[in-house]
MARBA-3410 file (N, C-alpha, C, O; in Angstrom, 1 decimal):
79
53.5,-69.4,79.9,52.2,-70.0,79.6,51.8,-70.8,80.8,52.5,-71.7,81.2 ~ 50.5,-70.6,81.3,50.0,-71.4,82.4,49.8,-72.9,82.0,49.5,-73.1,80.8 ~ 50.0,-73.7,82.9,49.8,-75.2,82.6,48.3,-75.4,82.4,47.5,-74.7,83.0 ~ 48.1,-76.5,81.7,46.7,-76.9,81.5,46.0,-77.3,82.8,46.7,-78.0,83.6 ~ 44.8,-76.9,83.0,44.1,-77.3,84.2,42.7,-77.8,83.8,41.8,-77.1,83.9
42.6,-79.1,83.5,41.4,-79.6,83.0,40.2,-79.5,83.9,39.1,-79.5,83.5 ~ 40.4,-79.4,85.2,39.3,-79.3,86.2,38.9,-77.8,86.3,37.9,-77.6,87.1 ~ 39.5,-76.9,85.7,39.1,-75.5,85.8,37.8,-75.2,85.2,37.5,-75.7,84.1 ~ 37.0,-74.3,85.8,35.7,-73.9,85.3,36.0,-72.7,84.4,36.9,-71.9,84.6 ~ 35.2,-72.6,83.3,35.4,-71.5,82.3,34.2,-70.7,82.2,33.1,-71.2,82.0
34.3,-69.4,82.4,33.2,-68.4,82.3,33.6,-67.4,81.3,34.8,-67.0,81.2 ~ 32.6,-67.0,80.5,32.9,-65.9,79.5,31.7,-64.9,79.6,30.6,-65.3,79.8 ~ 32.0,-63.6,79.4,31.0,-62.6,79.4,30.9,-62.1,78.0,31.8,-61.4,77.5 ~ 29.8,-62.4,77.3,29.6,-62.0,75.9,29.3,-60.5,75.9,28.7,-60.0,76.8 ~ 29.8,-59.8,74.9,29.6,-58.3,74.8,28.1,-58.0,74.6,27.7,-56.9,74.9
27.4,-59.0,74.1,25.9,-58.8,73.8,25.2,-60.1,73.5,25.9,-61.1,73.2 ~ 23.9,-60.1,73.7,23.1,-61.2,73.3,23.2,-61.5,71.9,22.9,-62.7,71.4 ~ 23.6,-60.6,71.1,23.7,-60.7,69.6,24.7,-61.8,69.2,24.7,-62.4,68.1 ~ 25.7,-62.0,70.1,26.8,-63.0,69.8,26.8,-64.2,70.7,27.7,-65.0,70.6 ~ 25.7,-64.4,71.5,25.8,-65.5,72.4,24.5,-66.4,72.3,24.3,-67.2,73.3
23.8,-66.3,71.3,22.6,-67.2,71.1,22.3,-67.4,69.6,22.5,-66.5,68.8 ~ 21.9,-68.6,69.3,21.5,-68.9,67.9,20.0,-68.5,67.7,19.5,-68.6,66.6 ~ 19.4,-68.1,68.8,18.0,-67.8,68.8,17.8,-66.4,68.3,18.7,-65.6,68.2 ~ 16.6,-66.0,67.9,16.2,-64.7,67.5,17.0,-64.2,66.3,17.2,-63.0,66.1 ~ 17.4,-65.2,65.4,18.0,-64.8,64.2,19.5,-64.4,64.4,20.1,-63.8,63.5
20.1,-64.7,65.5,21.5,-64.3,65.8,22.4,-65.6,65.7,22.0,-66.7,65.5 ~ 23.7,-65.3,65.9,24.7,-66.4,65.9,25.5,-66.5,67.2,25.9,-65.5,67.7 ~ 25.6,-67.7,67.7,26.3,-67.9,69.0,27.7,-68.3,68.7,28.0,-69.3,68.2 ~ 28.6,-67.3,69.1,30.0,-67.5,68.9,30.7,-68.1,70.2,31.9,-68.2,70.2 ~ 29.9,-68.5,71.1,30.4,-69.0,72.4,30.0,-70.5,72.6,29.9,-70.9,73.8
29.7,-71.2,71.6,29.4,-72.6,71.8,30.6,-73.4,72.2,31.7,-73.0,72.0 ~ 30.4,-74.6,72.7,31.5,-75.5,73.1,32.3,-75.8,71.9,33.5,-75.9,71.9 ~ 31.6,-76.0,70.7,32.4,-76.3,69.5,33.3,-75.1,69.1,34.4,-75.3,68.7 ~ 32.8,-73.9,69.2,33.7,-72.7,68.9,34.9,-72.7,69.9,36.0,-72.4,69.5 ~ 34.6,-72.9,71.2,35.7,-72.9,72.1,36.7,-74.0,71.8,37.9,-73.7,71.8
36.3,-75.2,71.5,37.2,-76.3,71.1,38.0,-75.9,69.9,39.2,-76.2,69.8 ~ 37.4,-75.2,68.9,38.1,-74.8,67.7,39.2,-73.8,68.0,40.2,-73.7,67.3 ~ 39.0,-73.0,69.1,39.9,-71.9,69.4,41.0,-72.3,70.3,42.1,-71.7,70.2 ~ 40.9,-73.4,71.0,41.9,-73.7,72.0,42.9,-74.7,71.5,43.9,-75.0,72.2 ~ 42.7,-75.3,70.4,43.6,-76.3,69.9,43.2,-77.7,70.2,42.4,-78.0,71.0
43.9,-78.6,69.5,43.5,-80.0,69.5,43.6,-80.7,70.8,42.7,-81.4,71.2 ~ 44.7,-80.4,71.6,44.8,-81.1,72.9,43.7,-80.7,73.9,43.1,-81.6,74.5 ~ 43.4,-79.4,73.9,42.3,-79.0,74.8,40.9,-79.5,74.3,40.0,-79.9,75.1 ~ 40.8,-79.5,73.0,39.5,-79.9,72.4,39.3,-81.4,72.7,38.2,-81.8,73.1 ~ 40.4,-82.2,72.6,40.3,-83.6,72.9,40.0,-83.8,74.4,39.4,-84.9,74.8
40.4,-82.9,75.2,40.2,-83.0,76.7,38.7,-82.6,77.0,38.3,-82.7,78.2 ~ 38.0,-82.2,76.0,36.6,-81.8,76.3,36.4,-80.4,76.7,35.5,-80.1,77.6 ~ 37.2,-79.5,76.2,37.0,-78.1,76.6,35.5,-77.6,76.4,34.9,-77.9,75.4 ~ 35.0,-76.9,77.4,33.6,-76.4,77.3,33.4,-75.3,78.2,34.2,-75.1,79.2 ~ 32.4,-74.5,77.9,32.0,-73.4,78.8,31.2,-74.0,80.0,30.4,-74.9,79.7
31.4,-73.4,81.2,30.6,-73.9,82.3,29.5,-72.8,82.6,28.4,-73.2,83.2 ~ 29.7,-71.6,82.2,28.8,-70.5,82.6,28.9,-69.4,81.6,30.1,-69.0,81.3 ~ 27.8,-68.9,81.0,27.9,-67.8,80.1,27.2,-66.6,80.7,26.0,-66.7,81.1 ~ 27.8,-65.5,80.7,27.2,-64.2,81.1,27.0,-63.4,79.9,27.8,-63.2,79.0 ~ 25.8,-62.8,79.9,25.4,-62.0,78.7,25.3,-60.5,79.2,24.6,-60.2,80.2
25.9,-59.6,78.5,25.8,-58.2,78.8,24.9,-57.6,77.8,24.8,-57.9,76.6 ~ 24.1,-56.6,78.3,23.1,-55.9,77.4,23.1,-54.5,77.9,22.9,-54.2,79.1 ~ 23.3,-53.6,77.0,23.3,-52.1,77.3,22.3,-51.4,76.6,22.0,-51.6,75.4 ~ 21.7,-50.4,77.2,20.8,-49.5,76.5,21.6,-48.5,75.7,22.6,-48.1,76.1 ~ 21.0,-48.2,74.5,21.6,-47.1,73.7,20.5,-46.1,73.4,19.4,-46.4,72.9
20.8,-44.9,73.8,19.8,-43.8,73.7,18.6,-44.1,74.5,17.5,-43.8,74.0 ~ 18.7,-44.8,75.6,17.6,-45.0,76.5,16.8,-46.3,76.1,15.7,-46.5,76.7 ~ 17.2,-47.0,75.1,16.4,-48.2,74.7,17.4,-49.4,74.5,18.5,-49.3,74.1 ~ 16.9,-50.6,74.9,17.6,-51.8,74.7,17.3,-52.4,73.3,16.3,-52.0,72.7 ~ 18.3,-53.2,72.8,18.0,-53.9,71.5,16.7,-54.7,71.6,16.4,-55.1,72.7
16.0,-54.9,70.5,14.8,-55.7,70.5,15.1,-57.1,71.0,14.2,-57.9,71.4 ~ 16.4,-57.6,70.9,16.8,-58.9,71.3,17.3,-59.0,72.7,17.8,-60.0,73.2 ~ 17.3,-57.9,73.4,17.8,-57.8,74.8,17.2,-58.8,75.7,16.0,-59.1,75.7 ~ 18.0,-59.4,76.6,17.5,-60.3,77.6,16.5,-59.7,78.5,15.7,-60.4,79.2 ~ 16.5,-58.4,78.6,15.5,-57.7,79.5,14.1,-57.7,78.8,13.2,-57.3,79.5
14.1,-58.0,77.6,12.8,-58.0,76.8,12.3,-59.4,76.5,11.3,-59.6,75.8 ~ 13.1,-60.4,76.9,12.8,-61.8,76.5,12.9,-62.8,77.7,13.6,-62.4,78.7 ~ 12.4,-63.9,77.6,12.5,-64.9,78.6,13.7,-65.8,78.3,14.2,-65.8,77.1 ~ 14.1,-66.6,79.2,15.2,-67.6,79.1,14.9,-68.5,77.9,15.8,-68.8,77.1 ~ 13.7,-68.9,77.8,13.2,-69.9,76.8,13.4,-69.3,75.4,13.7,-70.0,74.4
13.3,-68.0,75.2,13.5,-67.4,73.9,14.9,-67.5,73.4,15.1,-67.6,72.2 ~ 15.8,-67.6,74.3,17.2,-67.8,73.9,17.7,-69.2,73.9,18.8,-69.5,73.5 ~ 16.8,-70.1,74.2,17.1,-71.6,74.1,18.3,-72.0,74.9,19.2,-72.7,74.4 ~ 18.4,-71.5,76.1,19.6,-71.8,77.0,19.2,-72.9,78.0,20.0,-73.3,78.8
END
């Protein structure tokens, strides 16, 4: 198991905008609170948080989801 590195930056790439924003009627599973809940008490107490979130969006049958970042502005996702 790697040693804790509190100064490390954390980046995650969400599979879709559907799971990375509370906007547009969706649920954000990548909040700092979710991260802290997943990493355990010691890391949570140390202030575990995401530094950068990458969102992936893929076309299906030639069309993007109606909630795709390609169809909305940053403000729509409240980031």
